[in-house]
C-alpha positions in Angstrom: -0.3 -0.2 0.1 3.0 2.6 0.6 3.9 1.7 -2.5 1.1 2.3 -4.3 0.4 5.7 -2.4 4.0 7.0 -3.2 3.5 5.8 -6.9 0.3 8.1 -7.0 2.1 11.1 -5.4 4.9 10.5 -7.7 2.7 11.3 -10.8 0.3 13.6 -8.9 3.6 16.1 -8.6 4.8 15.0 -12.2 1.4 16.1 -13.5 0.5 18.9 -11.4 4.5 20.8 -11.8 3.1 19.9 -15.7 0.2 22.8 -15.6 2.3 25.5 -13.9 4.9 25.2 -16.9 2.4 25.1 -19.6 1.8 27.8 -22.0 -1.8 26.9 -22.1 -3.0 25.6 -18.7 -1.4 29.3 -18.1 -3.7 31.0 -20.0 -7.1 29.3 -19.6 -5.8 30.6 -15.4 -5.4 33.8 -17.1 -8.6 34.0 -18.8 -10.5 32.0 -16.1 -9.4 34.9 -13.6 -10.6 37.6 -16.4 -14.0 36.6 -16.7 -14.7 35.7 -12.6 -13.5 38.6 -12.3 -15.9 40.5 -14.9 -18.9 38.6 -13.0 -17.8 39.4 -9.7 -17.9 42.6 -10.3 -21.0 42.8 -12.3 -23.1 40.8 -10.3 -22.2 43.1 -7.1 -22.5 46.4 -8.6 -24.3 46.5 -11.9 -26.2 49.6 -12.1 -28.9 47.7 -13.0 -29.0 44.5 -12.6 -27.0 43.8 -9.9 -27.7 42.7 -6.4 -27.0 46.1 -4.7 -28.9 47.5 -7.1 -32.1 44.7 -6.7 -31.9 46.2 -2.9 -31.9 50.0 -3.7 -35.1 49.5 -6.3 -36.8 47.2 -3.7 -36.3 50.2 -0.8 -37.8 52.8 -3.4 -40.7 50.6 -4.4 -41.4 50.2 -0.7 -40.8 54.0 0.1 -43.1 54.9 -3.2 -45.9 51.9 -2.2 -45.7 51.5 1.2 -46.3 47.7 1.1 -43.0 46.1 2.8 -41.6 43.3 0.8 -39.7 40.4 1.8 -35.8 41.1 2.5 -33.5 40.1 0.1 -30.3 37.9 1.7 -28.1 40.0 0.2 -24.8 37.8 1.0 -26.9 34.6 0.0 -28.1 35.5 -3.2 -25.5 36.9 -4.2 -23.2 33.9 -3.5 -25.4 31.5 -5.2 -25.4 33.5 -8.8 -21.8 34.0 -8.7 -21.0 30.2 -8.0 -23.9 29.2 -10.7 -21.7 32.0 -12.5 -18.4 30.2 -12.2 -19.7 26.7 -12.9 -20.7 27.5 -16.0 -17.8 29.6 -16.6 -16.2 25.8 -15.7 -18.3 24.3 -17.7 -16.2 25.8 -20.9 -12.8 25.3 -19.3 -12.7 21.8 -17.9 -13.0 19.9 -21.0 -9.3 21.7 -21.7 -8.0 21.0 -18.9 -9.1 17.2 -18.8 -8.3 16.7 -22.8 -4.6 15.9 -22.6 -4.7 13.7 -19.9 -4.5 10.6 -21.9 -4.6 12.0 -25.5 -1.4 13.4 -25.4 0.1 10.3 -24.5 -1.3 9.1 -27.1 0.2 11.1 -29.5 3.7 11.3 -28.3 3.4 7.1 -28.2 4.2 7.2 -24.5 0.5 5.3 -23.7 1.7 2.2 -24.8 5.1 2.6 -22.3 2.5 3.7 -19.4 0.4 0.7 -19.9 2.7 -1.9 -19.9 4.4 -0.6 -17.1 4.2 -2.3 -13.7 2.3 0.5 -12.1 -1.5 0.1 -11.7 -3.3 2.0 -14.2 -6.2 3.4 -11.5 -3.1 4.6 -9.6 -1.8 6.6 -12.8 -5.5 7.8 -13.7 -5.6 8.9 -9.7 -2.6 10.6 -9.7 -3.4 12.2 -13.1 -7.2 13.4 -11.8 -5.7 15.1 -8.6 -3.3 17.0 -10.2 -5.9 18.5 -12.6 -7.7 18.7 -10.0 -5.4 20.8 -7.4 -4.8 23.0 -10.7 -8.3 24.1 -11.0 -8.3 24.3 -7.1 -5.6 27.5 -7.2 -8.0 29.1 -10.3 -11.0 29.2 -7.4 -8.9 30.0 -4.4 -8.6 33.8 -5.4 -12.7 33.7 -5.8 -12.6 32.9 -1.9 -10.8 35.7 -1.0 -13.1 38.1 -2.9 -15.7 36.6 -1.5 -14.2 37.0 2.1 -13.5 40.5 1.8 -16.9 41.2 0.3 -19.3 39.3 3.1 -16.7 40.6 6.0 -19.7 44.0 5.9 -22.2 41.7 6.2 -25.1 42.8 8.7 -25.3 40.3 10.7 -22.4 38.5 9.6 -22.9 35.5 7.2 -21.7 32.2 8.4 -18.5 31.0 6.6 -20.1 27.6 6.2 -21.9 28.4 3.6 -19.4 29.9 0.8 -17.0 27.0 2.1 -20.0 24.6 1.4 -20.2 25.9 -2.3 -16.7 25.5 -3.2 -16.6 22.1 -1.8 -19.7 21.7 -3.6 -17.5 23.6 -6.9 -14.6 21.4 -6.2 -16.5 18.0 -6.3 -18.3 19.0 -9.6 -15.2 19.8 -11.4 -13.4 16.6 -9.6 -16.4 14.8 -11.6 -16.0 16.5 -14.7 -12.6 15.9 -15.3 -12.7 12.2 -14.4 -15.1 11.6 -16.6 -12.8 14.0 -19.6 -10.2 12.1 -18.1 -11.8 8.8 -19.8 -12.7 10.7 -23.1 -9.6 11.5 -23.3 -7.8 7.9 -22.9 -9.9 7.2 -26.0 -8.1 9.4 -28.4 -5.5 10.8 -29.9 -6.7 14.0 -30.5 -6.9 16.6 -28.0 -9.5 19.0 -29.7 -12.3 16.0 -30.2 -11.4 14.4 -26.5 -12.3 18.1 -25.2 -15.3 18.3 -27.8 -16.7 14.8 -26.5 -16.1 16.1 -22.9 -17.7 19.2 -23.2 -21.3 16.9 -24.9 -21.3 14.4 -22.1 -20.9 17.4 -19.6 -23.8 19.3 -21.4 -26.0 15.8 -21.3 -25.2 15.6 -17.5 -25.9 19.4 -16.6 -29.2 19.6 -18.4 -30.9 15.5 -17.8 -32.9 17.3 -15.1 -35.1 19.0 -18.0 -35.3 15.4 -20.2 -36.4 13.8 -16.7 -39.1 16.6 -16.1 -40.4 15.8 -19.7 -40.2 12.0 -18.7 -41.6 12.2 -15.3 -42.9 9.3 -13.5 -40.1 7.0 -11.5 -37.8 6.9 -14.6 -37.8 10.6 -14.7 -37.1 10.6 -11.0 -33.9 8.5 -11.4 -32.8 10.3 -14.2 -33.5 13.9 -12.3 -31.0 12.6 -9.6 -28.0 12.3 -12.6 -28.0 15.7 -13.3 -24.8 17.6 -12.1 -26.4 21.3 -11.9 -29.2 19.8 -9.9 -27.0 18.6 -6.9 -24.7 21.5 -7.4 -27.0 23.8 -6.4 -27.9 22.2 -3.1 -24.7 22.3 -2.1 -24.7 26.3 -3.0 -27.7 26.6 -1.1 -25.9 25.7 2.2 -27.3 22.2 2.8 -25.2 18.9 3.6 -27.0 16.6 1.1 -25.0 13.4 1.1 -26.7 12.1 -1.5 -25.2 14.9 -3.9 -21.9 14.5 -2.0 -22.5 10.2 -3.0 -23.2 10.7 -6.6 -20.2 13.5 -7.0 -18.4 10.5 -5.8 -19.6 8.2 -7.8 -18.9 10.0 -10.7 -15.1 10.4 -9.9 -14.3 7.1 -9.2 -16.6 6.0 -12.2 -14.4 7.7 -14.7 -11.2 6.5 -12.9 -12.4 3.2 -12.8 -13.2 3.2 -16.9 -10.2 5.0 -17.7 -8.1 2.2 -16.1 -10.2 -0.2 -18.2 -9.9 1.7 -20.9 -5.4 1.7 -20.8 -6.1 -2.1 -19.4 -7.6 -2.6 -23.3 -4.5 -1.2 -24.3 -2.4 -3.3 -22.7 -4.1 -6.3 -24.3 -4.0 -5.1 -27.5 -0.3 -4.9 -27.5 0.0 -8.1 -25.9 
């Protein structure tokens, strides 16, 4: 077991280092931070659609009509809207991060060496996944700082457990997408095709709840539980739902398992 853990850590460190010296990964990080910062400021301060503008409009309406509307929980509404936006942005970023996990190995011809090495296939897959998930976590880490500064002026104080749970949901969502994207990447030597197929798969799992609503019945309810969006929304609402956490964990392990089987099939082909 100690040898397996050391192998996972070695692969993890190699993968993580490769992201911080990759021009593509750095470009993705820069674009992500730029767009995330734009949405952060827009959602908070936009004079027409920002959350503060909504509060001001509600106050003005109350003073004119004399009818008191339910108060707006500004930090809570802002956090939900912002994290939902970041998840939608990640829908485009994550396939780019996962597309080269194995496709590049196929293109360079090193996947055959990897498949015939004494390392367990799931060990390699786990190390690669941990590396890319850690890189994504570094992309989202500054967002916590932005939110902490914003929420520090909330009155009454905003519980820090709610944004932390929301970011946990964001990392679980990313890990699920990246794990499935890793499996897709193991099937082809084209990084572009891998990104497109991963995006299509994740988009399907993103909106499967809409299909479930049209299907209805027990089968429709079962389909709805597979939705990435529905389970993510549960977590960013500050609800600790074990079924949502189990679903994300299932997607993560499924991606690792399918990737290991894909590489095992390649090993049998070479033999």
